[in-house]
C-alpha positions in Angstrom: -123.5 -156.6 176.2 -125.8 -158.3 173.3 -127.4 -156.1 170.7 -130.4 -157.4 168.9 -132.1 -155.6 166.1 -136.0 -156.3 165.1 -136.9 -154.9 161.8 -140.4 -156.2 161.5 -143.7 -156.8 163.9 -143.9 -159.4 166.3 -146.2 -160.5 169.2 -144.6 -157.7 171.5 -145.8 -160.5 174.2 -142.9 -162.2 173.4 -140.9 -159.5 172.8 -140.9 -159.5 176.8 -139.4 -162.6 176.7 -135.7 -161.6 175.6 -133.4 -161.7 177.9 -132.6 -158.8 179.9 -129.2 -158.7 179.1 -129.7 -157.8 175.8 -130.0 -154.6 174.2 -133.2 -154.7 172.3 -133.7 -152.2 168.6 -137.5 -152.7 167.8 -138.4 -150.8 164.6 -140.7 -152.6 162.7 -140.4 -150.8 160.0 -136.7 -150.3 159.5 -136.4 -153.1 156.6 -137.5 -150.7 154.5 -135.0 -148.1 155.4 -131.8 -149.3 153.5 -129.3 -146.1 155.1 -130.4 -147.0 158.5 -129.4 -150.6 157.9 -126.5 -150.1 156.2 -124.8 -147.6 158.8 -126.5 -149.5 162.0 -126.1 -153.5 161.0 -122.4 -153.2 162.4 -123.5 -152.7 166.0 -125.8 -155.9 166.1 -125.0 -159.5 167.6 -128.6 -161.1 166.3 -131.0 -159.8 164.1 -134.9 -161.0 163.6 -136.4 -160.5 160.1 -139.2 -161.7 158.1 -139.6 -161.6 154.0 -139.0 -158.3 153.7 -135.7 -157.5 155.0 -133.5 -158.6 152.3 -130.0 -159.6 154.0 -128.3 -160.1 151.0 -124.4 -160.2 150.7 -123.7 -156.7 150.3 -125.5 -155.8 154.0 -124.3 -158.6 155.6 -120.4 -157.9 155.0 -121.4 -154.8 156.8 -122.4 -157.0 159.8 -119.2 -157.5 161.0 -120.4 -158.6 164.7 -123.4 -160.6 163.5 -124.1 -164.3 165.0 -127.5 -164.9 164.5 -130.5 -164.3 161.8 -133.9 -164.8 163.4 -136.4 -165.8 160.7 -140.0 -165.1 162.0 -141.4 -167.5 159.3 -139.7 -170.4 156.9 -138.9 -168.8 153.3 -135.1 -168.1 153.3 -134.9 -166.4 150.1 -134.7 -162.8 151.3 -131.1 -164.3 153.0 -127.8 -164.7 151.9 -127.5 -168.2 153.4 -124.2 -169.2 151.5 -122.4 -166.1 153.2 -124.1 -166.9 156.3 -122.9 -170.3 156.0 -119.5 -169.4 155.0 -119.0 -166.3 158.1 -120.6 -168.2 161.0 -124.0 -166.7 160.8 -126.7 -169.1 162.0 -129.9 -168.7 160.4 -133.3 -169.8 162.5 -136.6 -170.1 160.8 -139.5 -170.7 162.7 -140.3 -173.8 160.8 -143.9 -175.5 161.0 -145.1 -172.9 163.6 -147.6 -171.1 161.0 -148.2 -174.5 159.1 -151.7 -174.7 160.6 -152.7 -171.1 159.3 -151.3 -171.8 156.0 -153.0 -175.2 155.5 -156.7 -173.3 156.6 -155.8 -170.8 153.9 -154.9 -173.5 151.2 -158.3 -174.9 152.2 -160.7 -172.1 152.7 -159.0 -171.0 149.0 -160.3 -174.2 147.4 -163.5 -174.0 148.6 -164.1 -170.5 147.7 -162.8 -171.2 144.2 -164.6 -174.3 143.4 -168.0 -172.8 144.8 -167.2 -169.5 142.7 -168.0 -167.1 146.3 -166.0 -164.3 144.9 -168.0 -164.0 141.9 -171.2 -164.9 143.4 -170.6 -162.3 146.1 -169.9 -159.4 143.8 -172.8 -160.3 141.6 -175.4 -160.2 144.0 -173.9 -157.3 145.8 -174.6 -155.5 142.5 -178.4 -156.5 142.4 -178.0 -159.7 140.5 -179.5 -163.2 141.2 -176.8 -165.5 140.1 -178.2 -169.0 141.4 -178.1 -171.2 138.2 -176.3 -169.2 136.1 -172.8 -169.8 137.6 -171.7 -173.3 137.7 -170.1 -174.0 141.1 -168.4 -177.2 142.5 -168.2 -179.9 145.4 -164.9 -180.3 147.0 -165.5 -183.9 147.7 -164.4 -186.3 145.7 -161.6 -183.7 143.9 -157.8 -184.4 143.4 -155.7 -182.3 145.4 -152.3 -182.3 143.9 -149.8 -181.0 146.5 -146.5 -179.6 145.2 -144.1 -181.0 148.0 -145.0 -182.8 150.7 -143.2 -181.0 154.1 -145.3 -179.7 157.2 -147.7 -177.2 155.6 -148.5 -180.2 153.0 -149.3 -182.7 155.9 -151.5 -180.5 157.4 -153.3 -179.6 154.0 -153.6 -183.4 153.7 -154.9 -183.9 157.5 -157.7 -181.0 156.5 -158.0 -182.5 152.9 -159.0 -185.7 154.6 -162.3 -184.5 156.0 -163.3 -184.1 152.7 -163.1 -186.9 151.1 -160.5 -185.7 149.3 -158.0 -187.5 146.9 -154.4 -186.5 147.4 -151.4 -187.1 145.2 -147.9 -185.3 145.6 -144.8 -184.6 143.8 -141.8 -184.1 145.7 -138.5 -185.6 144.6 -136.9 -185.3 148.1 -139.8 -187.6 149.9 -139.0 -191.2 150.3 -141.7 -193.7 148.9 -142.1 -194.8 152.9 -142.8 -191.1 153.7 -145.9 -190.8 151.4 -147.0 -194.2 152.0 -147.1 -193.8 155.8 -149.4 -190.7 155.4 -151.5 -192.8 152.6 -150.8 -190.1 150.0 -149.5 -191.6 146.2 -145.9 -189.9 145.2 -146.2 -188.9 141.6 -144.5 -186.9 139.0 -144.8 -183.2 138.1 -146.7 -184.8 134.7 -149.4 -186.6 136.9 -149.7 -183.8 139.1 -150.9 -181.8 135.4 -152.6 -184.3 134.2 -154.8 -185.5 137.5 -155.3 -182.6 139.7 -158.1 -180.6 140.2 -156.7 -178.5 143.1 -152.9 -177.6 142.8 -151.6 -176.1 146.0 -148.1 -175.3 146.3 -145.6 -175.4 148.9 -141.9 -175.4 148.1 -139.4 -172.8 148.4 -138.0 -170.4 145.6 -134.8 -171.5 144.0 -133.3 -172.1 140.8 -134.9 -175.4 140.7 -138.9 -173.9 141.4 -138.3 -170.6 139.7 -141.0 -170.5 137.2 -142.0 -174.0 137.9 -145.7 -173.0 136.8 -145.5 -171.4 133.0 -147.2 -171.7 130.1 -145.7 -175.0 129.3 -146.7 -176.6 132.4 -149.9 -174.7 132.1 -151.2 -176.2 128.5 -150.5 -179.6 130.4 -153.2 -179.1 132.5 -156.1 -181.9 131.7 -158.6 -181.1 134.5 -158.8 -176.9 134.5 -157.7 -177.0 138.1 -157.8 -174.2 140.6 -154.3 -172.9 141.6 -153.2 -172.1 144.9 -149.8 -170.4 145.9 -149.1 -169.6 149.8 -145.7 -170.5 149.1 -143.3 -167.9 147.3 -143.8 -165.8 144.0 -141.8 -166.4 141.1 -142.2 -170.2 141.4 -145.5 -169.3 139.4 -144.8 -167.2 135.6 -147.7 -164.3 136.5 -148.1 -163.5 132.9 -148.6 -167.1 132.2 -151.0 -167.6 134.6 -153.1 -164.8 133.3 -153.3 -166.1 130.1 -153.8 -169.7 131.7 -156.8 -168.4 133.1 -157.8 -166.4 130.2 -157.5 -169.5 128.0 -159.3 -171.6 130.4 -156.5 -174.1 130.7 -156.8 -173.2 134.7 -160.4 -172.3 136.2 -158.9 -170.5 139.2 -156.5 -169.5 141.2 -155.4 -168.4 144.8 -152.3 -166.2 145.3 -151.0 -164.8 148.5 -147.5 -164.0 147.6 -146.4 -162.5 144.6 -143.0 -162.3 142.2 -143.2 -158.2 143.6 -144.8 -157.3 146.2 -146.9 -155.4 146.9 -148.4 -156.6 143.6 -147.3 -155.3 140.7 -149.7 -153.0 138.9 -149.4 -154.6 135.6 -150.6 -157.5 137.2 -153.6 -156.1 139.0 -154.7 -154.1 135.6 -155.7 -157.4 134.5 -157.5 -158.6 137.6 -161.8 -158.0 137.6 -164.4 -159.4 139.8 -165.5 -161.2 137.3 -162.7 -163.7 137.7 -162.6 -166.5 139.6 -159.4 -165.6 141.8 -158.4 -164.4 145.3 -155.6 -162.0 145.9 -154.0 -161.7 149.5 -151.2 -159.8 150.8 -148.4 -162.6 151.7 -150.9 -163.0 155.1 -151.9 -166.7 155.0 -149.8 -167.8 157.4 -149.9 -164.6 159.9 -153.0 -165.2 162.4 -153.2 -163.8 165.5 -152.5 -166.9 166.6 -149.7 -168.2 164.3 -147.7 -164.5 165.2 -147.5 -165.4 168.5 -146.3 -169.1 167.9 -143.6 -167.9 165.8 -142.6 -165.3 167.7 -142.3 -166.9 170.8 -140.1 -169.6 168.8 -137.6 -167.2 167.6 -137.2 -165.2 171.0 -136.9 -168.9 172.8 -134.1 -169.9 169.9 -132.5 -166.4 169.9 -131.8 -166.4 173.7 -130.8 -170.1 173.9 -128.6 -168.9 170.7 -127.1 -165.9 172.3 -126.9 -167.0 175.8 -124.5 -170.1 174.8 -120.7 -169.9 176.7 -118.6 -168.3 173.9 -120.9 -167.5 171.3 -119.2 -164.4 170.3 -116.1 -166.4 170.2 -117.5 -169.5 167.9 -115.7 -171.1 165.2 -116.3 -173.3 162.8 -115.3 -176.4 163.0 -114.3 -179.0 159.9 -116.6 -176.2 158.3 -119.6 -176.0 159.6 -120.8 -174.8 162.8 -121.4 -176.8 165.8 -125.3 -176.6 165.0 -127.8 -177.7 162.4 -127.9 -175.1 159.5 -131.9 -175.2 159.0 -131.9 -173.7 155.3 -129.4 -176.7 154.5 -132.5 -179.4 154.6 -134.8 -179.9 151.5 -137.3 -178.4 151.1 -139.8 -181.1 152.3 -138.4 -180.2 155.5 -139.0 -176.8 155.6 -142.2 -176.2 154.0 
C-alpha cells in the first residue's frame, strides 16, 4: 500500500480526494517534530509539505521509499531539490495556485503604505487627529518596479493597471517579447532603484538573490520607495532595511517573509507603531480560497503521480525523470 505523510495544514475537503488505496498520515505539526520525521520518513512513498518542513539531504537520505514531494506553495528553498533530482524523487509545487492572493497583498500593502494607514490609525486610536500633520500619497501615477516577472507579478500588473500605475520589471530570464506582450518595460536592476516608487519582490531565494537588497542597493534608491517582500526572507538584508528606513532612503516597507520565521526578536525590537511598515506572518498567499486551490491541486497531482503504472519502480532515463522537474524552471516561471 502506498503511504503518504502530510506534515502541515491543508484544506480538509481536498484531503478527502486522496485515492482510497493510499494510507494517509496527517500530522499538521509534524514539521516541528524532528525525531518523528527522522524515525518515520522511511515508511512513506509520498510527502506533502508547506515551507516549514525542511527536507534537507540528511532527512531525505532516510526516505528510502520516497518518490514524490508535494509542495503546498511555490518556493522550494526548504527542499534539497538537487538531491531529489539525483535520487528519482519528483517535486511538485503548486505553481500559480496562490498568485491572486499574493497579488492582492501587494496592492493592499502599496495603498496602505502610501496612505500611511498604520501610523494614522495608531495615532487616531490614541486620541490624536493627524488629518494634516501626516503627508500621504495616491498610487495613481506612481511607478511600480517588479523584481521578477512570473505568475504573481503578472497578477500584480493586472491589478495595478486599474490604478493607472506605470510598471517596469527586472528579470534577466524573461525575453523582451514576453514583457512587451504585457506592455511592461524591461529594465536593469539599477533602473528599478532609480525610478520606482514601489518595489515588489517576486523571486526565489538562491545564490543569485540572497541579500539582493542591502545597503548598497538602498542608498541608490532615488525616490525613497516603499519595499514589499512577499517572496522569501533573505532576499532583503533586514538590518540594512531598517538602516535604510531610519536613514530615509525608503519611505516604508511591508514584509510577509523573514530571514527567520517566526520573526527574530532583535528585528522586532526596532519596530514601533510610529513606523510606516507592515509585518505579516507569511500568510500573503494563505486565504480560504487559495488554500482550497493549492490543496486540491497538490492532492490531484499526488493521485496522478503515485497511481502511475510502475511508479514504485520508475527509473531515471538519460539522467532525468520522464516528467518535468518544475524546480529547474527559471524563477520567472515559478513566481
